[in-house]
N, CA, C and O atoms as CSV, one atom per row, in Angstrom:
chain,resi,resn,atom,element,x,y,z
A,1,MET,N,N,0.931,-1.701,-0.049
A,1,MET,CA,C,-0.159,0.132,0.227
A,1,MET,C,C,0.888,1.184,0.102
A,1,MET,O,O,1.867,1.153,0.848
A,2,LEU,N,N,0.730,2.176,-0.859
A,2,LEU,CA,C,1.363,3.480,-0.751
A,2,LEU,C,C,1.048,4.624,0.514
A,2,LEU,O,O,-0.032,4.900,1.037
A,3,HIS,N,N,2.051,5.024,0.714
A,3,HIS,CA,C,1.485,5.804,1.962
A,3,HIS,C,C,2.289,7.253,1.926
A,3,HIS,O,O,3.418,7.528,2.333
A,4,GLY,N,N,1.558,7.850,1.461
A,4,GLY,CA,C,2.274,9.460,1.338
A,4,GLY,C,C,1.386,10.615,1.035
A,4,GLY,O,O,1.857,11.708,0.721
A,5,HIS,N,N,0.406,10.441,1.103
A,5,HIS,CA,C,-0.865,11.755,0.497
A,5,HIS,C,C,-1.264,11.588,2.245
A,5,HIS,O,O,-1.148,10.703,3.094
A,6,GLU,N,N,-1.806,13.033,2.186
A,6,GLU,CA,C,-2.083,13.995,3.344
A,6,GLU,C,C,-4.071,13.493,3.901
A,6,GLU,O,O,-4.780,13.202,4.865
A,7,ARG,N,N,-4.062,13.723,2.326
A,7,ARG,CA,C,-5.872,13.881,1.847
A,7,ARG,C,C,-6.133,12.469,0.901
A,7,ARG,O,O,-5.232,11.649,0.724
A,8,ALA,N,N,-7.504,12.318,0.323
A,8,ALA,CA,C,-8.051,11.559,-0.459
A,8,ALA,C,C,-7.444,11.728,-1.938
A,8,ALA,O,O,-7.556,12.771,-2.582
A,9,ILE,N,N,-6.787,10.576,-2.395
A,9,ILE,CA,C,-6.252,10.637,-3.947
A,9,ILE,C,C,-7.302,10.868,-4.834
A,9,ILE,O,O,-8.323,10.181,-4.808
A,10,THR,N,N,-7.087,11.992,-5.796
A,10,THR,CA,C,-8.057,12.153,-6.523
A,10,THR,C,C,-7.615,11.505,-8.080
A,10,THR,O,O,-8.390,11.117,-8.954
A,11,GLN,N,N,-6.204,11.526,-8.111
A,11,GLN,CA,C,-5.873,10.619,-9.958
A,11,GLN,C,C,-4.900,10.119,-9.496
A,11,GLN,O,O,-4.346,10.586,-8.501
A,12,ILE,N,N,-4.281,8.537,-10.434
A,12,ILE,CA,C,-3.588,7.863,-10.163
A,12,ILE,C,C,-3.342,7.641,-11.729
A,12,ILE,O,O,-4.304,7.437,-12.469
A,13,LYS,N,N,-1.799,7.692,-12.301
A,13,LYS,CA,C,-1.351,7.124,-13.702
A,13,LYS,C,C,-0.037,6.889,-13.703
A,13,LYS,O,O,0.846,7.522,-13.124
A,14,TYR,N,N,0.101,5.304,-14.846
A,14,TYR,CA,C,1.258,4.833,-14.745
A,14,TYR,C,C,1.618,5.333,-16.266
A,14,TYR,O,O,0.901,5.720,-17.189
A,15,ASN,N,N,3.147,5.147,-16.121
A,15,ASN,CA,C,3.705,5.877,-17.480
A,15,ASN,C,C,3.463,4.677,-18.844
A,15,ASN,O,O,2.759,3.668,-18.887
A,16,LEU,N,N,4.005,5.047,-19.453
A,16,LEU,CA,C,4.163,4.276,-20.705
A,16,LEU,C,C,4.130,2.680,-20.481
A,16,LEU,O,O,3.266,1.852,-20.769
A,17,GLU,N,N,5.589,2.534,-19.761
A,17,GLU,CA,C,6.061,1.203,-19.405
A,17,GLU,C,C,5.394,0.501,-18.295
A,17,GLU,O,O,5.251,-0.716,-18.183
A,18,GLY,N,N,4.991,1.457,-17.462
A,18,GLY,CA,C,4.235,0.449,-16.065
A,18,GLY,C,C,4.947,0.599,-15.026
A,18,GLY,O,O,4.331,0.495,-13.965
A,19,ASP,N,N,6.201,0.838,-14.958
A,19,ASP,CA,C,7.115,0.523,-13.865
A,19,ASP,C,C,7.055,2.190,-13.183
A,19,ASP,O,O,7.627,2.252,-12.094
A,20,LEU,N,N,6.633,3.117,-13.524
A,20,LEU,CA,C,6.283,4.231,-12.703
A,20,LEU,C,C,4.779,4.468,-12.732
A,20,LEU,O,O,4.047,4.212,-13.688
A,21,LEU,N,N,4.199,5.293,-10.879
A,21,LEU,CA,C,2.760,5.502,-10.893
A,21,LEU,C,C,3.254,6.943,-10.406
A,21,LEU,O,O,4.102,7.413,-9.647
A,22,PHE,N,N,2.297,7.357,-11.229
A,22,PHE,CA,C,1.974,8.948,-10.722
A,22,PHE,C,C,0.760,9.162,-9.634
A,22,PHE,O,O,-0.142,8.351,-9.843
A,23,SER,N,N,0.543,9.900,-8.706
A,23,SER,CA,C,-0.439,9.722,-7.898
A,23,SER,C,C,-0.714,11.574,-7.386
A,23,SER,O,O,0.134,12.359,-6.963
A,24,CYS,N,N,-2.125,11.799,-7.618
A,24,CYS,CA,C,-2.190,13.302,-7.288
A,24,CYS,C,C,-3.461,13.289,-6.152
A,24,CYS,O,O,-4.298,12.405,-6.337
A,25,ALA,N,N,-3.648,14.089,-5.129
A,25,ALA,CA,C,-4.520,13.861,-4.112
A,25,ALA,C,C,-4.879,15.450,-3.800
A,25,ALA,O,O,-4.261,16.392,-4.298
A,26,LYS,N,N,-6.097,15.582,-2.800
A,26,LYS,CA,C,-6.477,16.503,-2.672
A,26,LYS,C,C,-5.868,17.910,-1.604
A,26,LYS,O,O,-6.363,18.923,-1.110
A,27,ASP,N,N,-4.112,17.033,-1.638
A,27,ASP,CA,C,-3.001,17.986,-0.890
A,27,ASP,C,C,-2.206,18.303,-2.064
A,27,ASP,O,O,-2.196,17.818,-3.195
A,28,PRO,N,N,-1.387,19.454,-1.388
A,28,PRO,CA,C,-0.821,19.845,-2.724
A,28,PRO,C,C,0.626,19.229,-3.264
A,28,PRO,O,O,1.493,19.937,-3.775
A,29,GLN,N,N,0.781,17.372,-3.010
A,29,GLN,CA,C,1.797,17.185,-2.797
A,29,GLN,C,C,1.980,15.941,-3.946
A,29,GLN,O,O,2.090,14.805,-3.483
A,30,PRO,N,N,2.017,16.104,-5.397
A,30,PRO,CA,C,1.878,15.109,-6.174
A,30,PRO,C,C,2.918,13.872,-6.061
A,30,PRO,O,O,4.022,14.417,-6.083
A,31,ASN,N,N,3.090,12.578,-5.958
A,31,ASN,CA,C,3.961,11.991,-6.052
A,31,ASN,C,C,3.968,10.768,-6.891
A,31,ASN,O,O,3.008,10.224,-7.437
A,32,VAL,N,N,5.299,10.410,-6.897
A,32,VAL,CA,C,5.971,9.344,-7.946
A,32,VAL,C,C,6.564,8.584,-7.448
A,32,VAL,O,O,7.565,8.936,-6.824
A,33,TRP,N,N,6.083,6.830,-7.535
A,33,TRP,CA,C,6.373,5.759,-7.273
A,33,TRP,C,C,6.791,4.776,-8.206
A,33,TRP,O,O,6.419,4.635,-9.371
A,34,TYR,N,N,7.744,4.003,-7.442
A,34,TYR,CA,C,7.902,2.634,-8.574
A,34,TYR,C,C,6.607,1.538,-8.215
A,34,TYR,O,O,6.288,1.068,-7.123
A,35,SER,N,N,6.117,1.370,-9.310
A,35,SER,CA,C,5.008,0.534,-9.365
A,35,SER,C,C,5.284,-1.248,-8.915
A,35,SER,O,O,4.488,-2.131,-8.597
A,36,ILE,N,N,6.794,-1.238,-9.073
A,36,ILE,CA,C,7.045,-2.992,-8.476
A,36,ILE,C,C,6.652,-3.031,-7.292
A,36,ILE,O,O,5.634,-3.642,-6.969
A,37,ASN,N,N,7.507,-2.291,-6.338
A,37,ASN,CA,C,7.942,-2.341,-4.994
A,37,ASN,C,C,6.975,-1.449,-3.821
A,37,ASN,O,O,6.811,-1.721,-2.632
A,38,GLY,N,N,6.347,-0.165,-4.709
A,38,GLY,CA,C,5.704,0.510,-3.983
A,38,GLY,C,C,6.776,1.809,-3.167
A,38,GLY,O,O,6.439,2.443,-2.168
A,39,GLU,N,N,7.744,1.916,-3.713
A,39,GLU,CA,C,8.668,2.677,-3.171
A,39,GLU,C,C,8.835,4.097,-3.222
A,39,GLU,O,O,9.999,4.250,-3.592
A,40,ARG,N,N,8.363,5.105,-3.070
A,40,ARG,CA,C,8.428,6.585,-3.300
A,40,ARG,C,C,9.354,7.070,-3.776
A,40,ARG,O,O,10.217,7.555,-3.044
A,41,LEU,N,N,9.481,7.096,-5.202
A,41,LEU,CA,C,10.480,8.031,-5.508
A,41,LEU,C,C,10.887,9.679,-5.560
A,41,LEU,O,O,11.983,10.236,-5.611
A,42,GLY,N,N,9.496,10.201,-5.525
A,42,GLY,CA,C,9.892,12.222,-4.954
A,42,GLY,C,C,8.366,12.404,-4.981
A,42,GLY,O,O,7.466,11.739,-5.492
A,43,THR,N,N,8.385,13.515,-4.267
A,43,THR,CA,C,7.156,14.324,-3.993
A,43,THR,C,C,7.467,15.679,-4.659
A,43,THR,O,O,8.565,16.185,-4.427
A,44,TYR,N,N,6.444,16.417,-5.607
A,44,TYR,CA,C,6.642,17.380,-6.307
A,44,TYR,C,C,6.138,18.163,-5.053
A,44,TYR,O,O,5.280,17.718,-4.290
A,45,LYS,N,N,6.772,19.405,-4.912
A,45,LYS,CA,C,6.173,20.730,-4.098
A,45,LYS,C,C,6.076,21.752,-4.979
A,45,LYS,O,O,6.601,21.793,-6.091
A,46,GLY,N,N,5.222,22.791,-4.337
A,46,GLY,CA,C,5.096,24.076,-4.953
A,46,GLY,C,C,3.421,24.167,-5.377
A,46,GLY,O,O,3.050,25.162,-6.000
A,47,HIS,N,N,2.669,23.354,-5.103
A,47,HIS,CA,C,1.359,23.270,-5.285
A,47,HIS,C,C,1.031,23.792,-4.176
A,47,HIS,O,O,1.438,23.450,-3.066
A,48,GLY,N,N,-0.290,25.289,-4.628
A,48,GLY,CA,C,-1.084,25.832,-3.264
A,48,GLY,C,C,-2.242,25.196,-2.713
A,48,GLY,O,O,-2.852,25.539,-1.701
A,49,GLY,N,N,-2.561,23.945,-3.709
A,49,GLY,CA,C,-3.670,23.603,-2.934
A,49,GLY,C,C,-3.876,22.071,-3.502
A,49,GLY,O,O,-2.924,21.399,-3.900
A,50,ALA,N,N,-5.196,21.619,-3.491
A,50,ALA,CA,C,-5.550,20.269,-4.126
A,50,ALA,C,C,-5.105,20.469,-5.603
A,50,ALA,O,O,-5.214,21.343,-6.464
A,51,VAL,N,N,-4.545,19.217,-5.476
A,51,VAL,CA,C,-4.055,18.864,-7.509
A,51,VAL,C,C,-5.234,17.721,-7.607
A,51,VAL,O,O,-5.354,16.696,-6.936
A,52,TRP,N,N,-6.040,18.218,-8.632
A,52,TRP,CA,C,-6.902,16.995,-9.062
A,52,TRP,C,C,-6.682,16.505,-10.134
A,52,TRP,O,O,-7.182,15.383,-10.049
A,53,CYS,N,N,-6.182,16.633,-11.267
A,53,CYS,CA,C,-5.504,15.747,-12.013
A,53,CYS,C,C,-4.073,15.790,-12.666
A,53,CYS,O,O,-3.436,16.843,-12.702
A,54,LEU,N,N,-3.654,14.765,-13.114
A,54,LEU,CA,C,-2.437,14.802,-13.676
A,54,LEU,C,C,-1.994,14.231,-15.271
A,54,LEU,O,O,-2.887,13.505,-15.707
A,55,ASP,N,N,-1.490,14.299,-15.689
A,55,ASP,CA,C,-0.637,13.125,-16.855
A,55,ASP,C,C,0.422,13.007,-17.200
A,55,ASP,O,O,1.264,13.800,-16.776
A,56,VAL,N,N,0.843,11.817,-18.238
A,56,VAL,CA,C,2.057,11.666,-18.315
A,56,VAL,C,C,2.372,11.822,-19.516
A,56,VAL,O,O,1.527,11.676,-20.399
A,57,SER,N,N,3.669,12.152,-19.791
A,57,SER,CA,C,3.754,12.177,-21.470
A,57,SER,C,C,4.786,11.080,-21.899
A,57,SER,O,O,5.923,11.456,-21.614
A,58,CYS,N,N,4.768,10.098,-22.371
A,58,CYS,CA,C,5.891,9.436,-22.796
A,58,CYS,C,C,6.976,10.156,-23.703
A,58,CYS,O,O,8.192,9.969,-23.645
A,59,ILE,N,N,6.377,10.912,-24.450
A,59,ILE,CA,C,7.267,11.309,-25.605
A,59,ILE,C,C,8.259,12.379,-25.002
A,59,ILE,O,O,9.449,12.169,-25.241
A,60,LEU,N,N,7.919,13.586,-24.194
A,60,LEU,CA,C,9.048,14.405,-23.578
A,60,LEU,C,C,9.456,13.908,-22.320
A,60,LEU,O,O,10.314,14.557,-21.722
A,61,TYR,N,N,8.844,12.511,-21.619
A,61,TYR,CA,C,9.578,12.104,-20.658
A,61,TYR,C,C,9.827,13.380,-19.511
A,61,TYR,O,O,10.775,13.816,-18.858
A,62,VAL,N,N,8.118,13.744,-19.723
A,62,VAL,CA,C,7.744,15.036,-18.028
A,62,VAL,C,C,6.392,14.325,-17.896
A,62,VAL,O,O,5.897,13.517,-18.682
A,63,PHE,N,N,5.944,14.744,-16.857
A,63,PHE,CA,C,4.292,15.065,-16.812
A,63,PHE,C,C,4.089,16.330,-16.378
A,63,PHE,O,O,5.007,17.092,-16.075
A,64,MET,N,N,2.635,16.665,-16.319
A,64,MET,CA,C,2.243,17.699,-16.264
A,64,MET,C,C,1.322,17.293,-14.886
A,64,MET,O,O,0.824,16.195,-14.635
A,65,ILE,N,N,1.256,18.666,-13.998
A,65,ILE,CA,C,0.245,18.264,-12.922
A,65,ILE,C,C,-0.462,19.823,-13.029
A,65,ILE,O,O,0.070,20.660,-13.757
A,66,THR,N,N,-1.477,20.092,-12.391
A,66,THR,CA,C,-2.490,21.097,-12.628
A,66,THR,C,C,-3.411,21.121,-11.489
A,66,THR,O,O,-3.979,20.063,-11.216
A,67,ASP,N,N,-3.702,22.393,-10.625
A,67,ASP,CA,C,-4.241,22.601,-9.703
A,67,ASP,C,C,-5.718,22.263,-10.169
A,67,ASP,O,O,-6.471,21.571,-9.483
A,68,MET,N,N,-5.962,22.640,-11.015
A,68,MET,CA,C,-7.695,22.349,-11.925
A,68,MET,C,C,-7.269,22.118,-12.987
A,68,MET,O,O,-6.143,22.370,-13.415
A,69,CYS,N,N,-8.333,21.502,-13.625
A,69,CYS,CA,C,-8.222,20.986,-14.660
A,69,CYS,C,C,-9.361,21.579,-15.909
A,69,CYS,O,O,-10.519,21.624,-15.494
A,70,TYR,N,N,-9.248,21.842,-16.759
A,70,TYR,CA,C,-10.006,22.258,-17.536
A,70,TYR,C,C,-9.982,21.268,-18.867
A,70,TYR,O,O,-8.938,20.848,-19.367
A,71,ILE,N,N,-11.130,21.012,-19.285
A,71,ILE,CA,C,-11.252,19.927,-20.655
A,71,ILE,C,C,-11.839,20.439,-21.489
A,71,ILE,O,O,-12.043,19.851,-22.551
């Protein structure tokens, strides 16, 4: 089980290879994890509030996080 968010998770996504899991929650700190063993690789800081969604790009090898999603 992944422990790292202080509030409810809003979204999770895997990268294309399936070895990384990205999670965001109603707290301001999205996380990235190894999907194999659940080890947290890092926490992304700098958001002022809840992070509602994220997306992973396999083309640029970056991922984008937004405080509010507009579709």
